[in-house]
C-alpha positions in Angstrom: -0.3 -0.4 0.1 1.2 3.2 -1.1 2.2 6.1 2.2 -1.0 7.8 1.1 -3.5 5.6 0.5 -2.2 4.3 3.7 -2.2 7.3 5.5 -5.6 8.6 4.7 -7.3 5.5 6.3 -5.4 6.3 9.0 -8.1 9.2 8.9 -11.2 7.5 8.1 -11.0 4.3 10.0 -8.0 3.7 12.3 -7.9 0.3 13.1 -9.0 -1.0 9.4 -4.7 0.7 9.0 -3.5 -0.7 11.7 -5.1 -4.0 9.9 -3.7 -3.8 6.8 -0.4 -3.3 7.7 -0.5 -6.0 10.7 -2.8 -8.5 10.4 -5.0 -9.1 14.0 -2.4 -8.8 16.5 -2.5 -6.9 19.3 -1.6 -3.4 17.6 -4.9 -4.4 16.4 -6.9 -5.3 19.4 -5.4 -2.0 21.1 -5.9 0.2 17.8 -10.2 -1.2 18.1 -9.7 0.2 22.0 -8.3 3.5 21.4 -10.5 4.6 18.8 -13.0 3.3 21.3 -12.6 4.8 23.6 -11.7 8.0 21.3 -11.0 9.2 17.9 -7.6 10.5 18.9 -6.2 8.7 20.3 -6.4 5.4 17.3 -5.7 7.8 14.8 -2.3 8.5 16.7 -1.2 5.4 17.0 -2.3 4.2 13.4 -0.3 6.9 12.2 2.6 5.3 14.4 1.9 2.4 13.9 1.6 2.1 10.4 4.7 4.5 9.6 
């Protein structure tokens, strides 16, 4: 996946970007929890994980 596609996917749906990068793993589960808690921690975690 190109970096700009990953960035757009991270902004739209952070868990989907982490899933595309890592699959189902601890980072994916953590990102779902962070996104449900509040959107911005999930977004920050997705950007850090993807890049």
